[in-house]
TIVO-224838 format. One line per 8 residues: number of its first residue (from 1); their letters; for each residue x, y, z of C-alpha. Coordinates in nm, 4 decimals. Layout:
REM residues N
NUM	A	X/Y/Z | ...
REM end
This chain:
REM residues 298
1	XXXXXXXX	5.6574/3.1822/-3.5708 | 5.4324/3.4222/-3.3907 | 5.1286/3.3143/-3.5935 | 5.2109/2.9496/-3.5290 | 5.2532/3.0178/-3.1585 | 4.9165/3.1897/-3.1455 | 4.7554/2.8908/-3.3228 | 4.9050/2.6416/-3.0762
9	XXXXXXXX	4.7953/2.8592/-2.7844 | 4.4382/2.8787/-2.9174 | 4.4276/2.5030/-2.9721 | 4.5538/2.4399/-2.6205 | 4.2977/2.6791/-2.4719 | 4.0223/2.5151/-2.6740 | 4.1256/2.1683/-2.5544 | 4.1357/2.2821/-2.1930
17	XXXXXXXX	3.7911/2.4407/-2.2250 | 3.6494/2.1215/-2.3754 | 3.8021/1.9109/-2.0982 | 3.6576/2.1405/-1.8307 | 3.3155/2.1295/-1.9933 | 3.3310/1.7492/-2.0049 | 3.4186/1.7303/-1.6343 | 3.1360/1.9671/-1.5459
25	XXXXXXXX	2.8870/1.7597/-1.7447 | 3.0046/1.4389/-1.5782 | 2.9718/1.5975/-1.2346 | 2.6240/1.7212/-1.3158 | 2.5273/1.3755/-1.4414 | 2.6514/1.2158/-1.1207 | 2.4555/1.4723/-0.9180 | 2.1427/1.3948/-1.1204
33	XXXXXXXX	2.1941/1.0231/-1.0586 | 2.2016/1.0832/-0.6826 | 1.9208/1.3343/-0.6537 | 1.7051/1.1457/-0.9053 | 1.7369/0.8081/-0.7314 | 1.4189/0.6555/-0.5952 | 1.4017/0.4830/-0.2562 | 1.3993/0.1041/-0.2595
41	XXXXXXXX	1.2760/-0.1508/-0.0083 | 1.3521/-0.5198/0.0243 | 1.0612/-0.7509/0.1034 | 1.1856/-1.0730/0.2617 | 0.9471/-1.3698/0.2721 | 0.9793/-1.7356/0.3661 | 0.9963/-1.8056/-0.0085 | 1.2692/-1.5541/-0.0907
49	XXXXXXXX	1.3047/-1.1776/-0.1237 | 1.2293/-0.9118/-0.3817 | 1.3114/-0.5416/-0.4140 | 1.0595/-0.2661/-0.4855 | 1.1632/0.0693/-0.6306 | 0.9242/0.3325/-0.4975 | 0.8022/0.6352/-0.6967 | 0.7575/0.9357/-0.4666
57	XXXXXXXX	0.7623/1.1591/-0.7742 | 0.4382/1.0019/-0.8965 | 0.2703/0.8833/-0.5754 | 0.4076/1.0985/-0.2915 | 0.1249/1.0359/-0.0435 | 0.1195/0.6613/-0.0997 | 0.4978/0.6234/-0.0796 | 0.5203/0.8350/0.2357
65	XXXXXXXX	0.2462/0.6278/0.4006 | 0.4041/0.2990/0.2913 | 0.7460/0.4028/0.4229 | 0.5910/0.4961/0.7580 | 0.4647/0.1402/0.7938 | 0.8019/0.0034/0.6784 | 1.0039/0.2083/0.9296 | 0.7725/0.1081/1.2135
73	XXXXXXXX	0.8136/-0.2617/1.1333 | 0.4437/-0.3006/1.0596 | 0.4931/-0.5638/0.7886 | 0.7058/-0.7960/1.0004 | 0.5325/-1.1334/1.0381 | 0.2360/-1.0558/0.8133 | 0.0795/-1.2713/0.5443 | 0.0710/-1.2595/0.1700
81	XXXXXXXX	-0.2852/-1.3776/0.2196 | -0.4243/-1.3579/-0.1341 | -0.2725/-1.5168/-0.4434 | -0.4546/-1.5314/-0.7766 | -0.2511/-1.6907/-1.0547 | -0.2028/-1.4659/-1.3583 | -0.3442/-1.1732/-1.1639 | -0.1989/-1.0470/-0.8329
89	XXXXXXXX	-0.0208/-1.1387/-0.5107 | -0.1573/-0.9384/-0.2172 | -0.0733/-0.8951/0.1504 | 0.0690/-0.6844/0.4293 | -0.2355/-0.6540/0.6517 | -0.2983/-0.9799/0.8397 | -0.0894/-1.1246/1.1208 | 0.0915/-1.4438/1.0217
97	XXXXXXXX	-0.0149/-1.6257/1.3370 | -0.3587/-1.7631/1.4130 | -0.6243/-1.6313/1.4089 | -0.4631/-1.4281/1.1253 | -0.6466/-1.1116/1.2244 | -0.6047/-0.7683/1.0667 | -0.3445/-0.5399/1.2218 | -0.4395/-0.1872/1.3367
105	XXXXXXXX	-0.3583/0.0717/1.0710 | -0.3272/0.4464/1.0318 | -0.6114/0.6360/0.8596 | -0.6637/0.5735/0.4898 | -0.5074/0.8021/0.2297 | -0.6235/0.9733/-0.0870 | -0.6295/0.7705/-0.4055 | -0.3359/0.8539/-0.6356
113	XXXXXXXX	-0.4348/0.6234/-0.9214 | -0.4284/0.9064/-1.1775 | -0.0503/0.9449/-1.1557 | 0.0411/0.7959/-1.4935 | 0.1795/0.4690/-1.3543 | 0.0009/0.1616/-1.4868 | -0.0826/-0.1782/-1.3425 | 0.1661/-0.3674/-1.5547
121	XXXXXXXX	0.3543/-0.6845/-1.4666 | 0.5740/-0.6214/-1.1621 | 0.4005/-0.2953/-1.0709 | 0.3172/-0.2574/-0.7011 | -0.0128/-0.0974/-0.6057 | -0.2106/-0.0012/-0.2971 | -0.5053/-0.2278/-0.2265 | -0.8273/-0.0765/-0.1005
129	XXXXXXXX	-1.1910/-0.1496/-0.0228 | -1.4860/-0.0463/-0.2392 | -1.4481/0.3223/-0.1542 | -1.2021/0.5143/-0.3692 | -1.0000/0.6559/-0.0788 | -0.9793/0.3548/0.1518 | -0.6242/0.2296/0.0947 | -0.3826/0.2056/0.3871
137	XXXXXXXX	-0.1271/-0.0707/0.4540 | -0.1997/-0.3637/0.2227 | -0.0268/-0.3774/-0.1139 | -0.0269/-0.6044/-0.4174 | 0.2105/-0.7020/-0.6981 | 0.0776/-0.7474/-1.0517 | 0.1748/-1.0885/-1.1915 | 0.0697/-0.9816/-1.5421
145	XXXXXXXX	-0.0467/-0.6608/-1.7099 | -0.3813/-0.5667/-1.5497 | -0.5144/-0.2606/-1.7347 | -0.8580/-0.3157/-1.5788 | -0.7113/-0.1884/-1.2501 | -0.6117/0.1456/-1.4029 | -0.8378/0.4521/-1.3627 | -1.0909/0.5705/-1.6168
153	XXXXXXXX	-1.2825/0.9004/-1.6388 | -1.5892/0.7568/-1.4664 | -1.4197/0.5563/-1.1911 | -1.1100/0.5500/-0.9743 | -0.8427/0.2888/-1.0253 | -0.5843/0.1301/-0.7976 | -0.2804/0.3457/-0.7313 | 0.0552/0.2120/-0.8480
161	XXXXXXXX	0.3416/0.3433/-0.6346 | 0.6359/0.1191/-0.7181 | 0.7898/-0.1519/-0.9335 | 0.9636/-0.4808/-0.8546 | 1.3191/-0.4324/-0.9835 | 1.4763/-0.7462/-0.8379 | 1.3408/-1.0870/-0.7430 | 1.0377/-1.1030/-0.9729
169	XXXXXXXX	1.1111/-1.4757/-1.0006 | 1.0313/-1.5007/-0.6284 | 0.6990/-1.3221/-0.6838 | 0.6240/-1.5596/-0.9726 | 0.6885/-1.8614/-0.7489 | 0.4527/-1.7199/-0.4890 | 0.1993/-1.6586/-0.7657 | 0.1583/-2.0308/-0.8396
177	XXXXXXXX	0.1397/-2.1772/-0.4878 | -0.1650/-2.3957/-0.4127 | -0.4495/-2.1842/-0.2777 | -0.7945/-2.2315/-0.1336 | -0.9771/-2.1866/0.1940 | -0.7435/-2.1311/0.4871 | -0.8175/-1.9969/0.8343 | -1.0534/-1.6982/0.8010
185	XXXXXXXX	-0.9972/-1.6756/0.4237 | -1.2654/-1.8387/0.2115 | -1.0650/-1.8541/-0.1111 | -0.7368/-1.7629/-0.2852 | -0.5276/-1.8007/0.0319 | -0.2004/-1.9985/0.0145 | -0.2640/-2.3340/0.1828 | 0.0880/-2.3168/0.3217
193	XXXXXXXX	0.1256/-1.9633/0.4635 | 0.3499/-1.7257/0.2719 | 0.4925/-1.4952/0.5361 | 0.6456/-1.1495/0.5019 | 0.9348/-1.1740/0.7469 | 1.0487/-0.8129/0.7023 | 1.0363/-0.5073/0.4807 | 1.3355/-0.2733/0.5055
201	XXXXXXXX	1.4527/0.0433/0.3310 | 1.7793/-0.0198/0.1470 | 1.8494/0.3347/0.0245 | 1.9875/0.6336/0.2215 | 1.7250/0.7965/0.4484 | 1.7422/1.1274/0.2642 | 1.6150/0.9581/-0.0506 | 1.3088/0.8140/0.1162
209	XXXXXXXX	1.1272/1.1188/0.2495 | 0.8853/1.2232/-0.0274 | 0.7061/1.5537/-0.0163 | 0.3294/1.5574/0.0068 | 0.1312/1.6832/-0.2935 | -0.2383/1.6570/-0.3864 | -0.3262/1.3294/-0.5592 | -0.4045/1.3259/-0.9281
217	XXXXXXXX	-0.7397/1.2038/-1.0523 | -0.8122/0.9462/-1.3212 | -0.6890/1.0551/-1.6656 | -0.9274/1.1580/-1.9386 | -1.0346/0.9004/-2.1926 | -1.3276/0.6957/-2.3147 | -1.5797/0.6149/-2.0402 | -1.5853/0.2455/-1.9493
225	XXXXXXXX	-1.8840/0.0270/-2.0148 | -1.8995/-0.0871/-1.6526 | -1.7877/0.0023/-1.3043 | -1.5071/-0.1450/-1.0975 | -1.3235/-0.4352/-1.2655 | -1.4233/-0.7754/-1.1271 | -1.1643/-0.9555/-0.9197 | -0.9652/-0.6436/-0.8354
233	XXXXXXXX	-0.7637/-0.6606/-0.5117 | -0.9932/-0.5790/-0.2191 | -0.9263/-0.5130/0.1438 | -1.1288/-0.5829/0.4510 | -1.4175/-0.3433/0.5145 | -1.2940/-0.0139/0.6597 | -1.4020/0.0836/1.0083 | -1.6992/0.3179/1.0031
241	XXXXXXXX	-1.6516/0.6740/1.1240 | -1.8665/0.9894/1.1475 | -1.6928/1.1244/0.8362 | -1.7143/0.8129/0.6215 | -1.8982/0.4848/0.6022 | -1.7614/0.1674/0.4386 | -1.7701/0.1966/0.0621 | -1.8980/0.5548/0.0824
249	XXXXXXXX	-1.6105/0.8088/0.0911 | -1.7002/1.1245/0.2778 | -1.4895/1.3885/0.1036 | -1.3698/1.2647/-0.2326 | -1.3599/1.5177/-0.5137 | -1.4105/1.3667/-0.8594 | -1.1330/1.4578/-1.1052 | -1.1829/1.6513/-1.4262
257	XXXXXXXX	-1.5365/1.7492/-1.3347 | -1.6661/1.3920/-1.3573 | -1.8177/1.1874/-1.0767 | -1.6385/0.8526/-1.0393 | -1.8767/0.5602/-1.0406 | -1.9142/0.3817/-0.7054 | -1.6612/0.1009/-0.6675 | -1.8264/-0.2418/-0.6584
265	XXXXXXXX	-1.6702/-0.5117/-0.4404 | -1.3208/-0.5182/-0.5854 | -1.0178/-0.6711/-0.4242 | -0.7114/-0.4538/-0.3435 | -0.5781/-0.4380/0.0189 | -0.7678/-0.2266/0.2670 | -0.7643/0.0846/0.4784 | -0.9589/0.2574/0.7521
273	XXXXXXXX	-1.2351/0.5085/0.6988 | -1.1046/0.7868/0.9233 | -0.8837/1.0274/0.7288 | -0.7644/1.2582/1.0050 | -0.3907/1.3108/0.9611 | -0.1393/1.2003/1.2200 | -0.3845/0.9827/1.4088 | -0.2752/0.6727/1.5931
281	XXXXXXXX	-0.3315/0.3334/1.4270 | -0.6893/0.2124/1.4287 | -0.8129/-0.1416/1.4654 | -1.0035/-0.2769/1.1673 | -1.2877/-0.5288/1.1946 | -1.1795/-0.8896/1.2310 | -1.3452/-0.9962/0.9058 | -1.0919/-1.1158/0.6513
289	XXXXXXXX	-1.0700/-1.0101/0.2886 | -1.3453/-1.1613/0.0795 | -1.2447/-1.2089/-0.2860 | -1.5539/-1.1948/-0.5005 | -1.4481/-1.4978/-0.7008 | -1.5313/-1.3371/-1.0361 | -1.1812/-1.2487/-1.1478 | -1.1335/-1.3000/-1.5213
297	XX	-0.7783/-1.4106/-1.4371 | -0.8888/-1.7139/-1.2400
REM end
């Protein structure tokens, strides 16, 4: 009887220990789910809405800058001013009312294109001018996989900082609207304006305050045969400053000991040239984005 009693006691203790361990693991998993969640924003347009999951773990500077614009209501009543079927939808920089001028922006940020995120369908990236570190407010959504926008050892790419996780059908509908010359835009502009009505954070505030870390450079690999991919999203020319001139970054450090090739006229959304932190928004030139018209996706 005593031996049997000891056996039952051991079995009971073992069961209780297993149950406790299971509860602890479940609690830890729930904690990981909360702390590992990424901030999300909802982009509402006059053609529907879509949700972007942001990646502060991979692009902390870009996400922090983007969220600053979101919280300040910068994107309210701006245009998705560039649509290239089977390539990208781009916007977030021009007012949606005539004369559709560029809005003042904060200084441009460092290029985080070497963060491991790729320009695949649904990926959201930061548009920029020819200079590597000229991105600010404008963003684009990849309609298809666009590996030509990713970085290579001899040139910078376009930094991906999020992914459309809901409403990609809305983005696809925008991606096939009739386009052409409209207002100040010479090509690729929706003939019937597609307007960003609002962009709002839909996750708790504590999940949308990324820490700032140095940007990664382009990954190592086989050098490309050319420079910047044709047809890439391009922003309006950045405002010149004593530190930098348009298309000629003043303080970029090439990654992995290689000098990135100069960026030819590509087409992601733009930024200003001044990179002093915490500065007030600057006004960009009134010239609109000029797609080069050589996109292989056209």
